[in-house]
C-alpha positions as CSV (number, residue, x, y, z in Angstrom):
1,M,-34.5,-71.2,-42.4
2,S,-32.5,-69.4,-45.5
3,L,-34.7,-66.4,-44.8
4,R,-34.4,-66.2,-41.2
5,K,-30.3,-66.6,-41.1
6,K,-30.2,-63.9,-44.0
7,S,-32.2,-61.4,-41.8
8,E,-30.0,-61.9,-38.9
9,D,-26.9,-61.1,-41.0
10,E,-28.4,-57.8,-42.2
11,D,-29.1,-56.6,-38.8
12,S,-25.4,-57.5,-37.7
13,A,-24.2,-55.5,-40.7
14,G,-26.4,-52.6,-39.7
15,S,-25.2,-52.3,-36.2
16,W,-21.5,-52.6,-37.4
17,L,-22.1,-49.4,-39.5
18,N,-23.7,-47.6,-36.9
19,T,-20.8,-48.0,-34.5
20,Y,-18.5,-47.1,-37.4
21,S,-20.6,-43.8,-38.3
22,D,-20.4,-42.8,-34.7
23,M,-16.7,-43.3,-34.3
24,V,-16.0,-41.1,-37.5
25,T,-18.5,-38.3,-36.3
26,L,-16.7,-38.3,-32.7
27,L,-13.3,-38.0,-34.7
28,L,-14.7,-35.3,-36.7
29,T,-15.7,-33.4,-33.7
30,F,-12.4,-34.0,-32.1
31,F,-10.6,-32.4,-34.9
32,I,-12.9,-29.3,-35.2
33,V,-12.0,-28.8,-31.5
34,L,-8.5,-29.0,-31.9
35,Y,-8.7,-26.6,-35.1
36,S,-10.6,-24.0,-32.9
37,M,-8.1,-24.1,-30.1
38,S,-5.5,-23.5,-32.3
39,S,-7.1,-20.0,-33.5
40,V,-7.5,-18.7,-29.8
41,N,-6.0,-15.3,-29.2
42,Q,-3.1,-16.5,-26.8
43,T,-3.1,-12.9,-25.1
44,K,-7.0,-13.2,-24.2
45,F,-6.8,-16.8,-23.2
46,Q,-4.1,-16.1,-20.8
47,A,-5.9,-13.1,-19.4
48,M,-8.9,-15.4,-18.9
49,V,-6.7,-18.3,-17.0
50,K,-4.9,-15.5,-14.8
51,T,-8.5,-13.9,-13.9
52,M,-10.1,-17.4,-13.3
53,T,-7.2,-18.4,-11.2
54,G,-7.1,-15.1,-9.1
55,N,-3.2,-14.7,-10.2
56,D,-3.8,-11.3,-11.7
57,P,-4.0,-8.4,-9.1
58,N,-5.4,-6.0,-11.9
59,A,-8.2,-8.3,-12.9
60,K,-11.4,-7.5,-11.2
61,Q,-14.1,-9.1,-13.3
62,L,-14.3,-11.3,-16.3
63,V,-16.8,-9.9,-19.1
64,V,-17.6,-12.0,-21.9
65,I,-18.8,-10.5,-25.0
66,N,-20.4,-12.3,-27.9
67,N,-20.1,-11.3,-31.4
68,T,-23.6,-11.5,-32.9
69,S,-23.2,-8.9,-35.7
70,G,-21.9,-11.6,-38.4
71,T,-19.2,-9.7,-39.6
72,G,-16.7,-12.2,-38.5
73,S,-14.4,-9.6,-36.6
74,N,-12.8,-10.1,-33.6
75,S,-12.4,-7.0,-32.2
76,N,-15.9,-7.3,-30.2
77,S,-15.4,-10.6,-28.9
78,G,-13.3,-12.5,-26.4
79,Y,-12.4,-11.6,-22.7
80,I,-11.8,-8.1,-21.6
81,N,-9.7,-7.5,-18.3
82,D,-11.6,-4.3,-17.4
83,P,-10.9,-3.2,-13.7
84,N,-13.8,-0.8,-14.1
85,A,-16.3,-3.0,-15.4
86,K,-19.8,-3.2,-13.6
87,G,-19.4,-4.5,-10.0
88,N,-16.0,-2.7,-9.6
89,A,-16.6,0.8,-10.7
90,L,-15.0,3.6,-9.2
91,P,-17.0,4.9,-6.2
92,S,-19.1,8.2,-6.5
93,T,-20.9,8.1,-2.9
94,M,-19.8,6.8,0.6
95,D,-22.0,3.7,0.3
96,E,-20.3,2.7,-3.2
97,L,-16.7,3.3,-1.3
98,Y,-17.7,0.7,1.3
99,Q,-18.8,-1.9,-1.5
100,Y,-15.8,-0.9,-3.3
101,L,-13.4,-1.7,-0.5
102,A,-15.0,-4.6,0.7
103,S,-15.4,-6.4,-2.5
104,Y,-11.5,-5.8,-3.1
105,V,-10.8,-7.1,0.5
106,K,-13.0,-10.4,-0.2
107,E,-11.7,-10.9,-3.8
108,N,-8.1,-10.6,-2.7
109,K,-8.8,-12.8,0.4
110,K,-7.4,-10.0,2.8
111,E,-9.8,-10.3,5.5
112,A,-7.1,-11.3,8.0
113,D,-5.4,-7.9,7.7
114,V,-8.0,-5.5,6.3
115,E,-11.4,-4.8,8.1
116,V,-13.8,-2.2,6.6
117,T,-16.8,-1.3,8.3
118,K,-19.4,1.6,8.3
119,N,-20.1,3.6,11.4
120,G,-23.3,6.0,11.0
121,P,-24.0,7.9,7.9
122,G,-21.7,8.9,5.6
123,T,-18.7,7.1,7.3
124,V,-16.3,4.4,6.2
125,Y,-13.6,2.8,8.8
126,I,-10.7,0.8,7.8
127,K,-8.3,-1.0,9.9
128,F,-5.2,-2.4,8.5
129,S,-2.8,-4.9,10.6
130,N,0.4,-3.6,11.5
131,S,2.2,-6.9,10.1
132,M,0.9,-6.1,6.9
133,M,1.8,-2.3,6.8
134,F,5.1,-2.1,8.6
135,K,8.0,-3.9,9.8
136,P,8.5,-4.4,13.7
137,D,9.8,-0.8,15.4
138,D,9.8,0.7,11.7
139,Y,7.4,3.3,9.8
140,V,8.3,2.6,6.3
141,L,5.6,1.2,4.4
142,T,5.7,-2.3,3.0
143,S,5.0,-3.2,-0.5
144,D,1.7,-5.0,0.4
145,A,0.6,-1.7,2.1
146,K,1.5,0.2,-0.8
147,E,-0.6,-2.2,-3.0
148,N,-3.7,-1.6,-0.7
149,L,-3.3,2.1,-0.2
150,D,-2.9,2.5,-4.2
151,F,-6.4,0.9,-4.4
152,L,-8.0,2.9,-1.6
153,G,-6.1,6.0,-3.0
154,K,-7.7,5.7,-6.5
155,G,-11.4,5.2,-5.0
156,L,-10.8,8.5,-2.8
157,K,-9.4,10.4,-5.4
158,H,-12.4,9.6,-7.9
159,M,-14.8,11.0,-5.0
160,E,-12.6,13.5,-3.5
161,S,-15.2,16.2,-3.7
162,K,-17.5,13.9,-1.5
163,V,-15.1,13.8,1.3
164,Q,-14.7,16.3,4.2
165,R,-12.2,14.4,6.4
166,I,-9.8,11.6,6.1
167,Q,-8.5,10.9,9.7
168,V,-5.5,8.4,10.0
169,E,-4.3,7.1,13.5
170,G,-1.3,5.1,14.3
171,H,-1.8,2.7,17.3
172,T,0.9,0.7,19.2
173,A,1.0,-2.1,21.8
174,D,2.3,-2.0,25.3
175,T,5.2,-4.5,25.2
176,Q,5.5,-4.5,28.9
177,I,9.1,-4.1,28.6
178,P,11.1,-1.6,30.9
179,D,13.2,1.1,29.0
180,Y,12.0,0.0,25.7
181,P,14.2,1.6,22.9
182,V,11.5,2.6,20.7
183,N,9.1,5.4,21.8
184,D,5.4,4.5,21.3
185,W,4.1,8.0,20.6
186,R,6.8,8.8,17.9
187,L,6.4,5.4,16.2
188,S,2.8,5.7,16.0
189,G,2.7,9.3,14.8
190,E,5.4,8.6,12.0
191,R,3.2,5.5,10.8
192,A,0.0,7.6,10.3
193,A,2.3,10.2,8.6
194,S,3.6,7.7,6.4
195,V,0.2,6.7,5.1
196,V,-1.0,10.3,4.8
197,T,2.0,11.3,2.8
198,Y,1.8,8.2,0.5
199,L,-1.6,9.1,-0.3
200,N,-1.2,12.6,-0.8
201,E,2.0,12.5,-2.9
202,N,1.1,9.5,-4.6
203,K,-2.6,9.8,-5.6
204,K,-2.4,13.6,-5.3
205,I,-5.6,13.9,-2.5
206,K,-5.1,17.3,-1.4
207,N,-3.8,18.2,2.3
208,G,-6.9,19.6,3.6
209,L,-8.7,16.5,3.8
210,F,-6.1,14.7,6.2
211,I,-5.5,14.5,9.7
212,S,-2.6,12.5,11.1
213,I,-2.7,11.3,14.7
214,G,-0.3,9.0,16.6
215,C,-2.2,7.3,19.5
216,G,0.6,5.5,20.9
217,K,-0.3,2.7,23.2
218,T,-3.3,4.6,25.0
219,Q,-6.1,2.9,22.8
220,P,-5.9,-1.0,22.9
221,I,-8.7,-3.1,21.5
222,A,-7.3,-6.1,23.3
223,S,-5.3,-7.4,26.4
224,N,-1.5,-6.6,26.1
225,D,-0.9,-9.4,28.4
226,T,-0.7,-11.8,25.5
227,E,1.1,-11.6,22.2
228,A,-2.1,-12.3,20.3
229,G,-3.7,-9.4,21.9
230,R,-0.6,-7.0,21.1
231,V,-0.7,-8.1,17.5
232,K,-4.2,-6.9,17.4
233,N,-3.5,-3.5,18.9
234,R,-0.7,-2.8,16.4
235,R,-2.7,-1.2,13.8
236,V,-3.5,1.6,11.6
237,E,-7.1,2.9,11.3
238,I,-8.2,5.3,8.7
239,K,-11.6,7.0,9.3
240,I,-13.2,8.5,6.2
241,Y,-16.1,11.1,6.7
242,G,-18.1,12.0,3.8
243,T,-19.8,15.4,3.3
244,E,-23.0,14.1,4.9
245,A,-21.3,12.9,7.9
246,D,-22.0,15.2,11.1
247,L,-18.2,15.8,12.4
248,K,-19.3,17.9,15.6
249,S,-21.4,14.5,16.8
250,D,-20.2,12.7,19.9
251,N,-18.5,10.6,17.7
252,G,-17.1,12.9,15.4
253,A,-13.6,13.3,14.1
254,L,-13.5,17.1,15.2
255,N,-15.2,17.0,18.4
256,G,-13.7,19.2,20.9
257,T,-10.9,20.3,18.4
258,Y,-10.1,23.9,17.4
259,D,-12.8,26.0,16.0
260,K,-11.8,27.2,12.2
261,N,-13.9,30.5,12.6
262,R,-12.2,31.9,15.4
263,Y,-8.5,31.1,14.9
264,P,-5.9,31.6,12.1
265,T,-5.7,28.8,9.9
266,S,-2.6,27.5,7.8
267,D,-3.9,29.3,4.6
268,G,-3.8,32.8,5.7
269,G,-7.6,32.7,6.8
270,S,-8.3,35.7,9.2
271,A,-9.4,34.8,12.7
272,K,-12.0,36.6,14.8
273,P,-11.1,39.6,16.7
274,S,-10.0,38.6,20.2
275,P,-12.7,39.7,23.1
276,K,-12.0,43.1,24.2
277,I,-10.2,43.6,27.3
278,S,-11.3,46.2,29.9
279,S,-9.1,49.2,31.0
280,K,-8.5,48.2,34.2
281,T,-7.5,44.5,33.1
282,A,-5.0,46.4,30.5
283,S,-3.5,48.6,33.2
284,A,-2.9,45.6,35.6
285,A,-1.2,43.9,32.6
286,A,0.6,46.9,31.7
287,K,2.0,46.8,35.3
288,S,2.9,43.5,35.6
289,K,4.9,43.6,32.3
290,T,7.1,46.7,33.6
291,A,7.7,44.9,36.5
292,S,8.9,42.1,34.9
293,S,11.2,43.9,32.7
294,Q,12.8,45.7,35.7
295,A,13.2,42.1,37.5
296,S,14.9,40.8,34.1
297,T,17.3,43.7,33.8
298,Q,18.3,43.2,37.3
299,S,18.8,39.6,37.0
300,A,21.1,40.1,33.7
301,V,23.4,42.1,35.8
302,S,23.6,40.2,39.0
303,P,25.9,37.0,39.4
304,K,24.2,33.6,39.5
């Protein structure tokens, strides 16, 4: 009996020691974790928090680099707030431009105000809601509009040589109010011009790439009978054509417009000579000019 009791006492003592050692191990681990947290680089830690919570508009991707060199240096470890990291690199092709913009819209949850689509080879369309771009009946860009245009302009500037046309269109809605005080043609044109001016002056994208068009209320995409429809119709569209796009196709931006090879250009380019006029036509034109001149002289000296 005594041997059996002694064996049971030893088993109880062993269980108590196991529990105690486990507690000591946990306490040691806890203090190690506290010590490691006390030596965190606060700048990198805050950058990580902002990126993970989406509160940093400049943080597009979080990159973790492990230091395996064994040197003990912190220069090659931690979190890097790198807007040009892989997955958000500046575009070099039209397909990359589409991905660049689509990712920006998705990551910043702007789907309700910005729509990015591809329409044929080398063509990217962007549609901005008017409520994000301008105040009612105004053509001054909002801060949200400038933020979006900054991102777009940065990508466009990087691949400027791959773009042959940037067409900006302003669209308004039919308010169905007689004698509305704001002219829709003027307002839509000024809004398109505001976008072009901002990209040209702030992002230094060259003038020759832009076409600014005010479409007024002539191209609705929804019914103007409801406020929801009118909200959709008030918009700014940017159509970007790469060098591989065919501008002379049925859907081309310049279809039906002037021929640069025939008419003078703003940069002083020479025009092709006008068609020759026959002597008979020239004589008739001269007689008409003389008669018009005589009539003008008589009118000048006669009372009204």
